[in-house]
C-alpha positions as CSV (number, residue, x, y, z in Angstrom):
1,M,89.7,79.8,181.9
2,D,91.7,79.4,185.1
3,Y,95.1,80.8,185.6
4,F,97.1,77.7,184.8
5,E,95.1,77.1,181.7
6,V,95.9,80.6,180.5
7,L,99.6,79.9,181.1
8,E,99.4,76.6,179.1
9,K,97.4,78.2,176.2
10,R,99.4,81.3,175.8
11,Y,101.8,81.3,172.8
12,S,103.4,83.9,170.6
13,C,100.8,84.7,168.0
14,R,102.3,85.8,164.8
15,K,99.2,86.0,162.5
16,F,96.1,88.0,163.3
17,T,92.7,88.4,161.6
18,D,91.4,91.8,160.6
19,Q,88.8,91.7,163.3
20,E,89.1,94.7,165.7
21,V,89.5,94.1,169.4
22,E,86.5,95.4,171.3
23,D,87.0,98.3,173.7
24,D,85.8,96.3,176.7
25,K,88.6,93.7,176.0
26,I,91.1,96.5,175.6
27,N,90.1,98.0,178.9
28,K,90.4,94.6,180.7
29,I,93.9,94.2,179.2
30,L,94.8,97.7,180.4
31,E,93.4,96.9,183.8
32,A,95.6,93.8,184.0
33,G,98.6,96.1,183.3
34,R,97.4,98.6,185.9
35,L,97.1,95.9,188.6
36,S,100.6,94.6,188.0
37,P,103.1,94.6,190.8
38,T,105.9,97.1,190.5
39,A,109.0,97.8,192.7
40,V,107.9,99.8,195.8
41,N,104.5,100.2,194.0
42,F,105.9,103.2,192.2
43,Q,104.0,102.2,189.0
44,P,106.3,103.8,186.5
45,E,104.7,102.0,183.6
46,R,103.3,104.0,180.7
47,I,101.0,102.2,178.2
48,Y,100.2,103.5,174.8
49,V,97.2,102.1,172.9
50,C,98.0,102.2,169.2
51,K,95.1,101.6,166.8
52,S,95.2,104.2,164.1
53,K,96.3,103.0,160.7
54,E,98.9,105.8,160.6
55,I,100.5,105.0,163.9
56,L,100.5,101.2,163.1
57,E,102.2,101.8,159.8
58,K,104.9,104.0,161.5
59,L,105.4,101.4,164.2
60,S,105.9,98.7,161.5
61,S,108.8,100.8,160.2
62,A,110.4,100.7,163.6
63,C,109.8,97.1,164.2
64,K,109.4,94.2,161.7
65,Y,107.5,92.1,164.3
66,T,104.1,93.8,164.4
67,F,102.5,91.0,162.4
68,N,100.0,93.3,160.9
69,A,98.1,93.5,164.2
70,K,95.3,96.1,164.3
71,L,96.1,96.8,168.0
72,I,99.5,97.3,169.5
73,F,100.2,98.3,173.1
74,V,103.5,100.0,173.6
75,I,104.7,99.5,177.1
76,A,107.2,101.9,178.5
77,Y,108.4,103.2,181.9
78,D,109.1,106.6,183.3
79,S,112.7,106.7,184.4
80,N,112.0,109.7,186.7
81,V,109.5,107.5,188.6
82,S,111.0,104.0,188.6
83,W,112.7,102.7,191.7
84,K,116.4,102.5,191.8
85,R,118.2,100.0,194.1
86,R,120.3,101.9,196.7
87,S,123.2,99.5,196.7
88,D,124.1,99.9,193.1
89,G,121.6,102.3,191.4
90,T,120.1,99.5,189.2
91,E,116.9,100.9,187.7
92,F,113.9,98.6,188.0
93,G,111.7,100.3,185.4
94,P,112.5,97.7,182.7
95,V,111.6,94.9,185.2
96,D,108.3,96.6,186.1
97,A,107.4,97.2,182.4
98,A,108.2,93.5,181.6
99,I,105.9,92.4,184.4
100,V,103.1,94.7,183.1
101,T,103.6,93.3,179.6
102,T,103.4,89.8,180.8
103,N,100.2,90.4,182.8
104,M,98.6,92.1,179.7
105,M,99.7,89.2,177.5
106,N,98.1,86.7,179.8
107,A,94.9,88.8,180.1
108,A,94.7,88.8,176.3
109,T,95.0,85.0,176.3
110,A,92.2,84.7,178.9
111,L,90.0,86.9,176.7
112,G,90.5,84.6,173.6
113,L,93.0,86.9,172.0
114,G,96.5,86.3,170.7
115,S,99.6,88.4,171.5
116,T,103.3,88.3,171.4
117,F,105.9,90.0,173.6
118,V,108.2,92.0,171.2
119,C,111.4,93.6,172.3
120,S,113.3,93.6,169.0
121,M,112.7,97.1,167.7
122,H,114.3,100.5,167.2
123,E,113.1,101.8,170.5
124,D,114.4,105.3,169.8
125,K,112.3,105.4,166.6
126,V,109.2,104.2,168.5
127,E,109.8,106.9,171.1
128,E,110.1,109.4,168.3
129,I,106.9,108.2,166.5
130,L,104.9,108.5,169.8
131,G,106.5,111.9,170.6
132,L,107.8,110.7,174.0
133,P,109.9,112.8,176.3
134,N,113.4,111.6,177.2
135,N,112.4,110.2,180.6
136,I,109.9,107.7,179.0
137,K,111.7,104.6,177.8
138,V,110.0,102.0,175.6
139,L,110.6,98.4,176.7
140,S,108.2,96.3,174.5
141,L,105.5,96.2,171.9
142,L,102.5,93.9,172.4
143,P,100.7,93.2,169.2
144,V,97.2,91.9,170.1
145,G,94.3,90.6,168.1
146,Y,92.2,87.6,167.1
147,P,94.5,84.8,166.1
148,A,94.3,83.8,162.4
149,E,95.6,80.4,163.4
150,V,96.0,78.9,166.9
151,K,99.2,77.1,167.6
152,A,100.3,75.2,170.6
153,H,103.3,76.7,172.4
154,G,106.6,75.0,171.7
155,A,108.0,72.4,174.1
156,R,109.0,73.6,177.5
157,K,111.9,72.3,179.5
158,N,111.1,69.8,182.3
159,I,110.9,71.3,185.7
160,E,114.0,69.4,186.8
161,E,116.0,71.3,184.2
162,I,115.1,74.8,185.6
163,V,114.6,74.3,189.3
164,E,117.2,73.5,191.9
165,Y,116.5,72.9,195.6
166,R,119.1,74.0,198.1
């Protein structure tokens, strides 16, 4: 599948089969995250692979959008490592973690898997469940698995609606 086909086929999968994702596919998704660009290449991302029934159940108590996936990546960033803009102190850890999540999501699509980028959660509870120190901040959950049903992505705006030449 070429890059643009991946972008066209990717959709927010909300229903997964019980089939476990193979380790080689997990490793390829993790590699896509590792290769992601980050501000000043500081690589503040921290990725947690959650597969145990106990952790998945706990995560579902912190987020109602896990969709019973048997694999959830929790993507976070280290605020001690992330780049801060000098002019105003804006931290780019959340941006870096979002880029990592997107690359992992697209890799999952390329591997025939479904995923969805989830930011609606009780991140403090997720951090507590995973036993994370205060400097590690959760940005997203990425439930991943084999889609129980394949759906086309919803309609996208026309390019003229989102691009302006100056």
